[in-house]
N, C-alpha and C positions, 0 to 999 in steps of 0.2 A: 418283623419280630426280632431279627438280629440287632437293628438299630435300637429298638426299645429295650432290649435285653442289656445293652452296652450303653447306657445313658451317658455316663462320664466321657467315654470314648467318642461317642457321637457328638457330644457338646464341644469337645476339643476340636474334632474334625470340622464342625461348623464354624468355630472361631477362626480356624486357619483359612477356611474358605472365604469367610467375611473379609479378612485382611487381604487376601489375594485379590478378591473381586473389587474391594474399594480401591486398591492400588491400580488395578487395571482400568476401572472406570475413570479414575483420576487422570490417568495417562491418556486415555481417549478424549475425555472432555477437554484437557488442556491442549492436547493436539489440535482438535477442532477449533477451539477458541483462538489459538495461535494462527491457525490457517485463515480464519475469517478476519482477524485483525491485520494480518500481513496483506491480505487481498485488498481491505479497505485503505490501508496506508499506501499500498502500491498504487491504487487507483487515484487517490488524493495527491500524493506527494509526487510520485513518478520521477523521471530522470529528464533533465534538460539537455538537448543537443543543439548546439549552435553550429550554423553552417554559414560560411562567407565564400564569396567567389564573384569573379567578374561576370560571369554568365548568370548569375542568380537574379531572376526577375520575379515579379508578383505572380506570374503564371506558372513559373516553376515551383515557387513556394506553395501555391495552391495545390498543385499536383502532389508534392510531397506531404503536404498536410492531409490530403485525402486518403493516404495509405493507411492500412490497418494498425500498424504499430503506434500511429500518432493519435493522441487524444485531444491535444490543443496545439495551436502554433501561432506565431506572431512574427510577421515580416516587418522589418524597420526600414522605413523610406525616408532618409534625411534630405532636407532641401531648405532653402531660404526663400522668403517672401517679402512683400511690401504690404504695408497696411493702408486701407482706404476707409476713411471716416473715423479713425482713432489714432492716437499717437503712441508709438513704441517708446519704451523707456530709453532714456539717453545716458550714455556712459559719461563718466567724468571727463572734464576737458583734458586735452593733451597738455603735458607739462611743457613741451617746447614748441615754439611757435612754428617749427618746420612740420609738425604733425598736422595734416589737414583732414577735415572730415572725421568720420568714426573708424575709418580703416577697414570696414567690413567687407569681407569677400562675398559679395551678394547682397541680398536685402537685409534689412534690419531685423526681421523676424526669423526665428529658428523653428521651422515646422518639422514635426516628426509624424510620418504617416505610420500608423499601427493598426492592427487588427483586434488585439486583446490587450488593453492597457495593463491589465493585472499581471501579466507575464513580464513586464519590465521589472529588472531587479529592484531599482529604488522603491517601486510601489509594492512588489511582493514581499520585500523585507520590511516595509513600513516606514522607511526613513522619509519618503515623500508621500504625502497624504491628500486624500480628497476632502476638502473642507466644505464644499457645497456641491449639490448635484451629484452626478456619478461619472464613472469613467467609460471609456469606449469598450464596447464588447463586440463579438462577432456579428450580432444582429444589427450593428449599425454600419455594416460594410458599405451600403449604398445610401447612406444618410450624409447630408452636408452639415456636420456638426464639429464642434472643437471643444477641447478641454484647455483652458488657459490658466496661467499662474496668477496667483492672488495679488501680486504687486501690479501687474499690468491691469488687472481687473479694477483695483482700487484706484489707479491713476486715471482711468477713463470712465469710472462709474459704471462698470459693466457687471452684470448679474446673470445668473442662470435663466435662460429663455431669452436673452437679447440676441440680436443678430448683428454680426460684423462682416466686413468684406476684406478678403485677403486676395492679393494678385501676385502673378509671377513677376520675376525681376525684369524681364524683357517687355513687360507690359502687354503681352498677347493674351493672357488668360486672367480671369478674375472669377472668384466664387464667393458667394454669400454663405456663411456658416452660422449655425445657431450654437450659442454657448451651451454646452451640454453639462459642463461641470467646472469647478475651480479647484485648483490643487495648490499645495504649499510645498515649495522647494526649499529644503533646510540650508541651502548654500546662501551665505550672506552676499550683499551687493559688494562688488570689487572697490577697494579704496583707491585704485589708480585706473588709468584709462584701459578700457577693454572694448573690443568691437561689440556693436550692439547686438548682433546675432549670437554673441557668446555670453550675454548677460542672462542669469538664471530667469529673470522675470519676463524676457522676451520669447520664451519658449511656448509654442502651442502644439498640442497632440490632436491629430485629425485622422479619420480613416484612410487607409492607403489609396482608396479611390479618389479622395480629394487631393491627395499629394500627387497622384498620377495626372489628374487634370491640370494642376498648376505646373507640372513639369513637362506638360505636352507629351506624356507618355514615354519620354526618353530617359527619365530619372531611374537610375539602378538601386537595388536594395543594398543597404549597408550590410545587413545580416538578417537571418531568420532563425528563430528559436522554435524547436519542436519539443513537445513533452511526450515521452513514451512511458510505458509501464515499468520497464526494468532494463538494467544495463545489457541483458542478453539480447534484447530486441535492437539494440543500436546497430548491430551488424546488418540487419535487414534494411534499415533506413540508409545506412552507408552505401550499400550495394544500389539501392534505387537512386540516390544522389549521384553516384558515380556514373550511373547509365544516363542520367539527364544532364550532368555538368561536365562530364568527361574526366579522365584520369589526370590527377595533379593540378586541376584547374580550380580547386576549392579547398578550404580547410574544414575539418570536422572535429569539433570538441564535445566531449561528454562530460557533463557535470552531474555526478551521481553521489555527491556528498551527503545531501539530505536523505537519499534512499539508503545509503549505507548506515547513517546514523540512526534511522528509525525503522527501517523494515528488516534489516538483516539480524538485529538482536531478537526481534520477534520470531523470524524463521529459525533462528538457532534453538529458541525455547521449544518450538514445535518438533524440531528434529530430535532434541533431547528427550521430549515426552514420548515420541514414537520408540526411541531406543529403550526407554524404561519399560515400555509395555512388554517388549519382547524379553527383556531380561527378567521381568517379573514372571512372565508366562513360563519361561524355562525353569526358573527357580522354584516356582510353585509346583510344576510337574515333577520336579526332582524330589521335593520334600514330601509331596503326597505319594509319590511312587515308593519312597522309603517306608512310609507309614503303612501303606497297603501291603508291602512285603513282610513287614512285622505281623500284620494282622493274619496273613496267610499262614505264617509259621505257627502262630498261636491257635489257629482254627484247623490244624491239620486233622486232629481227631474228628471234627465235625465233617470236614471234607471226606475223610476216609469212610465214615458211616454212610454219607450220601452217595458215594461212588460204589459201595458194597451193595446198596439198594438199586443199583442200575441207572443212577443219574448220570446224565451226559456231562462230560468234562467241560464243553464249551458253554453248557448252562451255568455251571459253577463260576466260570469266568465272567459271564454275563450278570451274575448276581452281584458280584463286587462292583461292576460298572454302575448297575442300578443303584446300589446303595450309595455310591459316591455322588451320583447325579441327584438323588433325593436330597442329599445335604447341600449340593451347590445351588439349587434353584432358590431355596429361601435366602441363601447368602447373596445371591444376585438382587433380590428384592431388598434386602438390607442395605446393600451397597448403593442402589438407586435412591433410596430414601436419604441416606447420608450425603450422597452427592448433591441431591437437590437442596439440602439444607446448608451444607458447608462449602459447596463448589463456588459460589460467586465471591466469597470473601477469600478463599485460597487463591482463586485465579486473579483477582485484583492485586494480591500480593505478589504474584509471579509474573504477571504481565503488565508492564508499565503502559500507560496511555500515551501514545505519541503526541508531541506537541504539534498543533495545527499551524499551517503557514498563515502568517498575518498578512492578509492582503487589503490594502487601502485604496483600491481603484473603484470603489463603489459597489462592486459585486465580489464578495468575499469567496475565497476558496472553500470548497466543501470541507467541513471539519471532520478530522478523523474521528470515527465512532469509538466510544470507549470499549474496553474489553468485554465481550458478551460471553460470559462463562455460564452455560446451561447444560442440563442433562437432557439430551434428546433420545427418543426412542431407539434411533439407530445405534446410538453408543450403548445403550443397555442391551440391544440385540448382540452387538459385538462382543460385550462382556459375557453374556450367556453362552454364545457360540464357542468363545475361547475357553470359558470355564468348563463346558462339557467336553471340549477337546482335551483339556488338562485331565478331566476325569478319565476319559478313554485311554489317554497315553499313560497315566499314572497307575492304572488298574490292569490294563491289558498286558503291558510288558512285564510286570511282576507276576501276573496271572499265568503267564506262559509256563511257569514252573508247575502248575496244576496238571498240565498235560503229561508230565512225566511222573505223576504220582501213581501208585498202585494201592488199592484198598487193603490188601492182605499185609503188605509191608507196613503200612501206616498203623493199622490196628494191632499188629503184633509188636509195634514199637521198635522194629529193627531199622527203620529208616529215619 
C-alpha cells in the first residue's frame, strides 16, 4: 500500500535500482567473460621455456614434459647424415683451388630430430611453411618419417608418401623413412661456397627416435622447449629441471612475450570489472541509504501512529526492507533482459579477441576463441543477492533510528 500510494517515489527508486543492477550485472558478465577468454588464451598461447644443458637427454626431456605445468614440449636433436638412393644438394664450387670437397663437418644432410614440429619458431611464426603433406606431431614419435625441404624434393623428384634412406656418417646405422611432408624454407641458396649440411635445402626433420637410431643413442639434445600455462608456473619447472640436471649445469630461459601481449590485458579488464562491481555496490548502498533516511524522516507521523498502536519497532524496520526488496527484484529482471540484449556488443567492444598463433606445421595451434559475453543464471543470482544485500544495508542502518523513536514525542511534534 505504501508503494502504491507513493507512485512517483516508487518509480524513482525503481529507476535507481535498475541502473545499479545493470551496472552490477555488466561488471559480473564482463568479469566472467574476461576470465573465460584469459583461460582460453592461456591454454592456447602459454609460455615457452627453453632448457639447454650438457646432461639434457631425450629421457630427461620426456620426464620434464610429463610434469603437470607442461602442456606441450619439443626436444631438438641435431645431427648430420648421409643419403642413400637420392642426391643431396651441392654447394657452389670453392673459389680457390685449395678448397677441397664441400668442407662439411659430418654428412651432407642436416637432420633435426623433433617431437612437435609446430613448436619450432620458424614454423610457429609462419616464416617456414608446409607446402605438402603435414608436419611431425607427438603421435609420430615411433614412426620412421621425415619432412624434407622442397628444393631437395624437387631435385630428386620426391613427393609425400615416397620412401628414402638416410644413414649415419660412420656407416653403422641406416633408416628408411617415409616422406610425411614437404616444407618451404624462405632462406635463399647461398651465392658462395657453403658446407652441404648448412644449405637450407639439405635439412630434414625426423622424429627424435629416428635421430637417436642414426646417432647410435649417443647424440645429445641441443635444447628442449616446454610450453606451460603462465609465467608463474615456470618456477615449478625450473625446480624439477634443477633436480634432474643439477645446479648450474643448464640454462633456463622463459619467453612470455606473447603471454604478456595477449593474456595480461584481458586479465586487467577482468580485474577492473571486479573492482567496478564493488564500487557500484558501495555507492548504491550509500545512495539508497540516504534515500531511505529521507523517507523515514518524512514518514515520522506514520511511524508514530503505528508505534502508538503497539506495533513492534523491528517490524517497522522490516517494512522498509521489504519495500526496498519489492522494488529491487523487478529491477534485477530488467537488468537481466538488458544484459542479454546489449551484453555481446558491449563485451565485444571492451574485450579484444587475441590474435591466434599462425602455425604452418600441418597441425595448427588451437585458435583462441572469441570473447563470449553472455548472461548466466549465476550472474543474475549474484546481482539479486548483492541487490538484496544493498537493500538490507541501505534500510537497516538508517532504520536503526526508528529504535530511538517514541510515539508520544512524535505525535506531539516535540521531536
